[in-house]
N, C-alpha and C positions, 0 to 999 in steps of 0.2 A: 370454636366452629363457625363459620358463616352460615347463614341460611339464605339461601336465594328464593323470592317467592315469584313462581312463574307459572302458566295454565297449564305446561308440559315439561316433561325432564329433558337434558342437554341430549343432542346427538348428534355426534362428531363437532362438535365445536371447538374450530381451530383459535388456539388464544394466545395470549403472550404476554408478561409478566417481566417489569424491567425495574430496577432500583440503582442507586449511587450505593456501592459496596461499602458499609461500615467496618469499623475495626473490632465488633462484638456481632454474634451472630444474630442477623435481620431475616424473618420471614419474607421469602420471595413469593411462595405461594403457599397458601393455606386452602386446602381442597373442600369444596362447600359440599352441603347437602342441599335437595329442593325441596319445598315445600309446597303441592300442587293445592289449591284453595278446592273447595266445593264447587263443583260445575254439574247442576243438575240432581240427577240421584248419585252421581259419583260423589261419595264423599271423599273432606280432605285427608291427605296422606304425604307423608315424608318418602322421598325418595335418595338412596346413597347415589355416590358418583363415584368415578373414579378420573385420573389425571393419568393420560399417558405420555410423558417423558420424551420427549425426541431429542433435545439437543441444549446447551447450555454456551452463551457465549461469554467470557469476560471480558471487557476490553480496558487494559492499564493503559490509562491515561497521564501517567506521572513517568518523571525523568528515572525512575526506579526501578527496581525490581520487585517485584511483591508474591507474596505468597498467599493463597484464596485455599478455604477450606468449606467443605459442603458437608450436612447435616440433617437428617430427617428426624422430625420427633413425630412419634408415631402418637395414635388417638390415646394411646394409654399414658402418654409422658415419656416413654423410652428414646433416649437420643440414640441414633443411628449414623455414625461418622462415614459419611461416602467418599471424601475426597479431603487427605490431610495433607495442608503447607503444598500446594502445588506452586511450583515458581513459574511468573510470568513474566517476561522482561520487558523493560521500561520500553512506552510506546508501541506495544506489541498486543495481541492477543491470543486466547487459548478459545480451541471449542472441543467442549465436552460432551460425546455420545452417549448417550444413558439408553440406548437399545430399545426405547418404548418400555420401560421400566415402567411399573403403576402404582398411582399412591391412591389409597382409597377417602373417601370421607372422615375429616378431621386430623389426616396427617399434613404436617408443614414440612416445606422444603426452604433448609436457610441456609446464607452463606457469607460469609467474614472474610477481613483480609486482614494481614498482622498490622498495616497501620492504614489508616484514610488518606490514600493519596490522589482519587480523583478514579476509581476503578468503577466501571458499570458493568452489571451483569443485565442479561438480558435471557428467561428462560422461555422455551416452546415448548406448549404443550397442547393436546387435544383432551377434551372435558366429554365423556359420557357416563349415561346410563350404567350404576353398577346393578348387573345380574345378580340375585341372589337365587340359590337353588335348596330346595330341599327333598332328600332323598325318603322316600316313602318307603 
């Protein structure tokens, strides 16, 4: 898991992750946690975050149809197949709406294609502080 050192946790940080899609699962997003350093009387603390997924665009820049698969690996190491072998025609693209699904700190969003032919993936997401509540 990635740890970001910052004086404050994220609040509606709109972000994008991009990569050339490989023929093996490659991490497009590794949801970080934030380490807030000591500030005066306030002690250092770690803050969990959540990534709200908006959409994934996969561009097929090749002359052949490709198949794209997406999985989420949770912080416990369990793989969750989200999209299995979706066809994208040659020189075309697909927009996949994730409907604001959220991934907590430690989760990884991974993507692969059946063969590397020049596909590019762009994931849009919003990073926020993850609130944790304790019922008394």
